[in-house]
N, C-alpha and C positions, 0 to 999 in steps of 0.2 A: 267360718260359714255363717252367713246371715240367716237368722230364723225370726219368725213372727212371734208375737206374744203367745204364751201358752194358752190353750183353751181351758176353761174352767173345768174342774173335776166333775162337778154335778152335770154339766152339759155333756161332758165326754161319756160318762156312764149312761146317761139317758139315751145317748145315740148309739151305745155300744151294741144294741141288739141288731143293728143293721150293718155293723162293720164286720170285717173278716179278719182273719190272721194276716192277710196280705195288707189290708188297709192299715192296720195298726203297725205292723213292722216297717211299713214304708213311710210313716209319719216323719221320722227323722230326715229321711232323704227327700221328702215331697212337701216340705213345709211351705213352699212357695207356689201358689196358684196352679197346682196340678202338674207342674213340669216333671219330666223324667229326670232322674239323676244324670243320665247320659247328657241331656241338654245342658245341665248346670255345670258339668265338669268338662265339657268340650270333647266328649268322646266321639268317635266316628258315627256317622248317621246310622250304620247298620245295627248298632247296639241300642238305638232309640226306638226301633220299630215295636209295635204292640206285640203282646204275647202271641206267639204263633199257635197253630193248631197241631203242632207235631206231637205225636203220641209219645208220652214220656214214661208210661207204665204199660207193661204187657203181662198177660196171664198165660201161663203154660199149664194146661190141665193134663198132668202126667197120668192120672187116673181120675175117674169120676170123684173119688174121695180125697185126692191129694193134688193141690195146686201149688205152683210157684208164681209169686207176683214179683216181677223184676222192674226195678227202677233203671231207666235208661235215658238219661238226659245229660249227655256229655257237654262240656268236659268235667263238670263238678257235681253233677246230680243235685243242682240247686232246685229247691221246691218253691214254685211261684204261684200266682193267681190262676194261671192256665192249668196248673196241676190239680187244683182243688176239685174242679168238676170231674176230671179223670179219676182222681182217687175216690170221689163219691160214688162213681159208677162201680168201682171195684168193690167198695164196702157193701154197696147194695147187692152185688152178685154174691158176695160171701154170706150175707145174711139170708138171702132167698133160696140158695141151692139146697135142696133136701138131701142130696147125696154127699155133700162135702163134709169132711171131718177134720182135715188139716190144711193150713195154708202156711207156706214159707215165704218170707219177704227177703229178697236178696237184691244184688246189683249187678248190672252189666258193665259199669264204668270203673276201670282200674283205679284203685286208690280212694274211691269214694262210695260209701254205702248210701247215704243220703245226707244232705248238709242243710245249711241255714236257708232263710227265705230270700227270695229274689227282690232286691231293692230298686230295680230300674223301671218296671212298668208304671204307666199312669195310675193315679189313685182310683180313677173310675173303674179300672178293671177289677178292683177289689171290692169297692163299696156296693157294686151291683149284685154281689153274690148274696143269696139269702141265708138265714140261720139254718142249722141242721135239725134233724128230728128230735134231738134232745132239748132244743131251745138254745143250746150254746152256739157259738160261732163255728163255722164249718170245720176248722182244723181240730180244736179240742172235741167237737162233736164226733168226728170220725174216729179219733183216738179212743174216746169212751165207748163207742159202738164196737170197735175192734176187740177191746177188753171184755165186753159183755156178750159177744156173739157166741152162739152155741157150737163154735168151731175152734179148734186149737190153733193158735197163732204163734209162729216161731220166727225170730229175727236171726238171720245168718249174716253176721257182721264181718265183712272184710273191707277194709278202708275206713274212711272218716265217717263217723256218725255224730254230727254236731247239730245242736239246736233241734230242728224238726226231726232229724235222723235219730238222735238220742231219745227224743220223746216218742217216736213211733216204736223204737226198740222197747222202751219202758212200758208202753201200752200193750205190747205183745205178751203172750203167756210165758214164753221162754225166750232166752237170748243166748246165742253161742257165738264166740268170737275167735278170730285168728290171733294167735299169740304175736306173730310177727307184724301183721298188717292191719289190725284193728286199732282205731283211735276213737274214744267217746269223749264227749264234752258238752257241758252247758256253758257257753261262753258269754251269755247275755250281761251278767253283772259287771264283767270286765269292760263292757261297752256302755255301761251306765243305765241299763234297764233290767226289768225282772222277766225271767222266763215265763212264757204264756201257755205252754202245752202240757202242764201238769206235773213237772218234775219235782216241785216242792211237796206235792201230795204223795208221789209214788216213791221217790228215793228213800225217805226215812223208813218206809215199810220194808224196803229191800236191804238196806245196809246200816240202819241206825242213824240217829240224829247227827252225831258228830261227823261221821264220814259223809253224810248227805250234805252238811253244811261245808265241808271241805271241798266237795265237787262243785257245789253251786257258787260258793263265794270265792273259791280259788280260781274258778273259770279257766282251768288249765286242762291240758290233754291227759287222758287216762288210757294207757296202753292195755292190750288184751289181758296180759298176766295180772296187772293190778286190778283191772275190772273184775276179774274172777275172785281175787282175794277179798275185795270189797263187797261182792254180791251184786255188782252192777250187771254182771251177766251170770248165767248159770255155770258155764265152764268155758275155758279157752283151750284151743287146740293148736298143735303145729299146723301150719297152713295147709299142708297136703292132706291132713286128716280131718279138716273141718267139714268139707262137703260130704264125704262118705258117712261121717257120723250123723249129721243132720238129715241127710237123705234116708238113712236106715231108720232113725227114730221116727221121722215123718211117715215113712211107709208102714212101719210097725203100728203106729197109732191109727193110721187110716184104715187098717183092717179090723179095728174093734167096733163094737156097737155104737152107733151114733148117739142114741138116747143115753146110754151109760156115760159116754164122754160128756154130753151136754149137762147132765144132772150133776156129775162130779165136779165139773168146772163151775157151775152155778153155786154149789155149796162152798167151794174154795173162795169164790168171789166174795161171798158174805163176810169171810174172815179177813180178806186181804185187800180188796179194792177200795180206793177213796170214793167218796160219794160225789155225785155230779156237783152239789154246791161247793165242795172243796175245790174241784177243778175250776169252777166258775169264779171263786174268790181269787185264785191266782190269776185268772184271765183279767179280772177288773184291776188288780194291782199292776198287771202288765200294761193295760190300757193307760193307766195313769202315769206310769213311769216313762213310757216312750215319748211323751209330749214334753218332757223336761229338756231344757236347752243342752244339758250335758250329753244326753243321749243323741240328740240331733247332731251336736258337734262331733261326737266320737264316730258315729256312722259315717258322717261326711269325711272325716279324716281317713277312715279305713277305705272308703271308696276312692279317695284321691290317690292312695298309695297302691291300689290295685285289687281291692276285694271284688270278686266275681270275674276278674280278668287275668290276674297274676297267679300262676299255679303254685309258686312258693308261698304266697300269702294264704291261699286256700289250704294248702297242705300243713302249714305251721300257724294256724290261726291263734292257737294259745300263746305263742311267742309274740305275735303282732298285737294281740289284745293287750298284752302286758305293757306295750310301748305307749298305751293311752293313759296309763296310770299317772297320777300326780306325783311329781318327784319332790 
């Protein structure tokens, strides 16, 4: 895969304020004159079209105090530049509603909770997005705000939570997974770049340094049972028991006093959350890493064999990432 000369680190960091998660993640695929990856790999014209306005996230307000936020972007729940403004609206609603106490993130797509970033849209669809309220780029900005919102956030993980999906789960206050059908992973190191959504800051606080490094550097899939053992999730359940448990817990908490919930969560945050600069440092490392030729080459190889189009590759991303390793 032909790539242009890497941009200097200083120039990249200087411009990072105006880049988004999408822009950065697409650098390996879009190193040539803003082309889409579909154009470069000869994929059919329909995969080259600009990001559609299709609604990928929906909110179900089960009660004024308890919402479900559902990701519904089949076939793989890939998170792209068109998703960022939609997710921003959701986060703003969560922050603004005075009656809300609990939000549960789940998925309507079988086999996929939320996965990695979309590598096909033109670069301009990402560079035009402004920074968020924290001053961070839109994706880490939203994750930080979810963690700090005066509302309890719960990730109900059924299917694959890879990259952005894992990072959203880690940003949530609690995580519950299906033993049979949950898969969590941070796959980025296996493809030659650094994760950008904060897992280096969050995972050691949850599972300790050694296990965090195993997850991040191993870049492999972690099933629901092992995720529970490691502290990646609060608990894992037999699949048929997952929804009833999460729904009962969410409904229970939603009946409690909102101010007591918010104050208690704020005090726990002092002891447990990484600072914004920690998240930002990871983001800067991510920005520098994705410009390297090895990352550009590896993303190109994955796209060529079917990343974002082949169900087997999306379902077994840990396996296919291993095929990129030097032998």
